[in-house]
C-alpha distance (Angstrom), angle and dihedral (degrees) to the residues before:
residue distance angle dihedral
M1 . . .
G2 3.83 . .
K3 3.77 127.7 .
K4 3.81 93.0 -103.8
E5 3.76 112.7 100.7
L6 3.78 114.1 -118.6
R7 3.77 111.2 -127.7
Q8 3.76 138.7 158.9
L9 3.75 121.1 -98.1
T10 3.76 118.0 -113.1
P11 3.83 116.1 -116.1
E12 3.81 88.1 -105.1
Q13 3.81 91.2 52.2
E14 3.82 89.9 48.2
A15 3.82 89.9 54.7
I16 3.81 91.1 46.6
R17 3.80 91.1 47.3
Q18 3.82 91.2 50.4
R19 3.82 92.5 53.3
L20 3.79 91.4 47.4
Q21 3.80 92.7 45.8
E22 3.82 90.3 53.0
L23 3.80 90.8 51.7
H24 3.79 90.3 46.6
S25 3.79 92.2 52.4
A26 3.81 92.3 48.2
L27 3.82 91.6 48.1
L28 3.81 91.1 50.9
K29 3.81 89.9 53.9
L30 3.80 90.8 47.9
H31 3.80 90.9 47.9
K32 3.81 90.8 52.1
A33 3.80 91.9 47.7
L34 3.81 89.7 51.1
L35 3.81 92.1 47.8
D36 3.80 92.1 49.4
S37 3.79 91.8 46.5
E38 3.80 94.5 47.5
K39 3.79 91.5 46.4
I40 3.81 89.9 58.7
V41 3.80 92.3 48.2
Y42 3.81 91.7 46.6
E43 3.81 92.6 50.3
N44 3.82 91.1 48.3
N45 3.81 93.2 49.1
V46 3.80 104.7 31.4
G47 3.80 109.4 17.0
P48 3.76 142.8 -88.9
I49 3.78 122.2 -39.8
Q50 3.78 105.0 -127.1
S51 3.80 102.3 -151.0
P52 3.80 144.5 -15.3
N53 3.81 88.0 -92.6
H54 3.81 90.2 52.9
F55 3.82 89.3 50.2
F56 3.81 90.7 49.8
Q57 3.81 90.2 50.9
L58 3.80 90.0 50.4
L59 3.80 91.7 48.7
T60 3.78 93.0 51.9
N61 3.80 100.7 37.0
D62 3.79 113.7 18.9
P63 3.82 116.2 92.4
Y64 3.82 88.8 -141.7
F65 3.81 89.8 73.2
A66 3.82 97.7 35.8
W67 3.81 91.8 99.5
L68 3.84 89.1 69.7
R69 3.80 93.7 61.6
P70 3.84 96.6 88.0
I71 3.81 91.5 61.1
S72 3.82 90.2 45.5
Q73 3.80 89.9 51.2
L74 3.80 91.4 49.4
I75 3.81 90.5 52.7
V76 3.82 89.9 50.7
A77 3.82 90.8 49.8
I78 3.80 89.5 52.5
D79 3.81 90.6 48.2
E80 3.79 90.1 53.0
T81 3.79 92.5 48.9
L82 3.80 91.6 48.9
D83 3.81 89.7 51.2
D84 3.80 95.5 50.3
K85 3.80 113.3 66.3
E86 3.81 90.4 -165.1
Q87 3.82 89.7 62.6
L88 3.80 94.4 51.9
T89 3.78 96.7 103.9
N90 3.79 132.2 127.4
D91 3.81 88.8 -113.4
S92 3.81 94.3 54.2
V93 3.79 92.4 46.2
D94 3.81 91.8 46.8
T95 3.81 88.8 51.6
L96 3.81 90.7 53.1
M97 3.80 90.6 46.2
R98 3.82 90.4 52.1
Q99 3.81 89.8 49.7
S100 3.80 88.4 52.1
V101 3.79 91.7 50.7
F102 3.79 91.8 46.8
L103 3.79 91.4 49.7
L104 3.79 98.6 43.4
V105 3.80 100.1 42.0
P106 3.80 99.5 77.6
A107 3.81 95.2 -160.6
Q108 3.81 88.8 62.7
G109 3.81 97.5 47.9
T110 3.75 133.9 86.0
G111 3.77 131.9 -155.4
D112 3.78 128.8 31.1
F113 3.81 97.7 -41.0
P114 3.85 100.7 76.5
E115 3.80 94.8 50.0
R116 3.79 95.1 45.6
Y117 3.81 91.8 42.7
V118 3.81 92.0 53.7
A119 3.81 89.5 49.0
A120 3.82 90.3 52.6
L121 3.81 90.7 48.3
Q122 3.79 90.7 51.2
R123 3.79 96.8 49.1
D124 3.79 105.2 35.8
P125 3.81 126.1 53.0
R126 3.84 90.2 -164.7
V127 3.80 88.7 63.0
I128 3.81 90.6 49.0
L129 3.81 91.8 51.9
A130 3.80 92.8 47.0
H131 3.81 90.6 46.5
A132 3.81 89.6 52.8
Q133 3.81 90.7 54.0
V134 3.81 91.5 51.7
A135 3.81 90.7 46.7
K136 3.81 88.9 52.1
R137 3.81 90.3 53.7
I138 3.79 92.7 46.7
G139 3.78 90.8 47.6
S140 3.79 89.9 55.5
R141 3.78 94.3 51.1
Q142 3.80 93.5 122.6
P143 3.79 113.6 83.4
P144 3.79 116.5 -116.3
A145 3.80 113.6 -90.5
């Protein structure tokens, strides 16, 4: 057992955790849709991906897939917040929600992500559907009154 004391979440923390968990789940689905979509484009333009291990190596090392790292990093940040009861506050969740908005609204972003994200949205209906689910979670970022 770790040094952190195990304790129950307060009702407020449970509500916060639920909202964050819903966003996390939606982001994971979006991430998978983006990976699947980019894999198809990569194989059409560059060549076949030989195995899941080869794909993993491409995801972690190939500049072609580097634009996906911001969404991966956001998912990791959410994981860390969900794992640390001390971070389960409205402020921390609102910060993660704002990061999600900033990342997924292409007009607000800079770098390679916005352009590649828009291209994925335009070519793949699975990405559009997953994006809509994330947008729904971000739109409901305020707790019910």
